[in-house]
C-alpha positions in Angstrom: -3.1 5.1 12.1 0.4 6.6 12.6 3.9 5.2 12.3 5.6 5.2 15.7 9.0 5.6 14.0 8.6 8.4 11.5 5.1 9.7 12.5 3.6 9.4 9.0 -0.2 9.0 9.2 -2.3 6.6 7.2 -6.1 6.4 6.8 -6.1 2.6 7.0 -4.2 -0.1 9.0 -3.0 -2.2 6.0 -0.9 0.6 4.4 0.6 1.3 7.9 1.5 -2.4 8.3 3.3 -2.4 4.9 5.1 0.9 5.8 6.3 -0.5 9.2 8.0 -3.5 7.6 10.5 -1.2 5.9 10.4 1.9 8.1 12.3 0.3 11.0 15.1 -0.8 8.6 16.3 2.8 8.5 17.9 4.1 11.7 16.9 7.7 10.9 13.4 6.7 10.2 13.8 8.1 6.7 14.0 5.7 3.7 15.5 7.0 0.5 12.5 5.5 -1.3 9.3 7.0 0.3 6.3 8.0 -1.8 5.7 11.7 -0.9 2.0 11.3 -1.7 1.0 8.3 0.4 4.0 7.5 2.6 4.5 4.0 1.3 8.1 2.8 1.6 10.0 0.8 -1.1 13.3 -1.1 -1.0 14.4 0.3 -4.4 13.9 3.5 -6.4 12.5 1.4 -9.3 9.7 0.1 -7.1 9.0 3.6 -5.9 8.9 4.9 -9.5 6.6 2.0 -10.5 4.3 2.7 -7.6 4.1 6.5 -8.3 3.4 5.8 -12.0 0.7 3.3 -11.2 -0.9 4.7 -8.1 -0.5 8.4 -8.5 -0.3 9.0 -12.3 -2.2 12.0 -13.4 -3.8 9.9 -16.1 -5.9 7.9 -13.7 -9.1 6.4 -15.0 -10.4 4.7 -11.9 -11.4 6.3 -8.6 -12.2 4.6 -5.3 -15.9 4.9 -4.6 -15.2 5.2 -0.8 -12.3 7.6 -0.5 -11.9 9.0 -4.1 -8.2 7.7 -4.3 -7.1 7.7 -7.9 -5.8 4.5 -9.7 -4.5 3.9 -13.2 -5.7 0.3 -13.4 -8.9 -1.4 -12.4 -6.9 -4.2 -10.7 -5.2 -1.7 -8.3 -8.6 -0.2 -7.6 -10.2 -3.5 -6.8 -7.3 -4.4 -4.5 -7.5 -1.0 -2.8 -11.3 -1.2 -2.3 -10.9 -4.4 -0.3 -9.5 -2.2 2.5 -12.9 -0.5 2.7 -15.0 -3.6 2.0 -13.0 -6.0 4.2 -13.3 -8.7 1.5 -10.3 -10.9 2.2 -8.3 -13.0 -0.3 -7.6 -16.5 0.8 -4.6 -18.9 0.7 -5.5 -21.8 -1.5 -3.5 -24.2 0.8 -4.4 -23.3 4.4 -7.3 -20.8 3.8 -5.5 -18.0 5.7 -7.1 -14.7 4.7 -5.4 -11.4 3.8 -6.7 -7.9 2.8 -4.2 -7.6 0.0 -2.5 -10.0 -2.5 1.0 -8.9 -1.4 0.9 -10.4 2.1 -0.7 -13.5 0.6 2.3 -13.9 -1.7 4.7 -13.5 1.2 2.7 -16.1 3.2 
């Protein structure tokens, strides 16, 4: 899956969808807050730093059993593995389903 704006390539569709939401906000296609390891885009440097610390910290204790991606918390690993397992999370009001909690919160 590749971004039509900046050409960054993702292994899965969900990260690409999150990336696209912010990528087109930058005319040059380059955000000042892009994770150099996975291409995820953030609206602030704090969010990028938090992401890098949590998702790519060298002190990771958890590894995805499908793609070997490292995670520093079991919660982030569980959320990530839903991409592979396609186990959706549901809205308690309308029962809409999402792969990740973030889109559910926006919904």
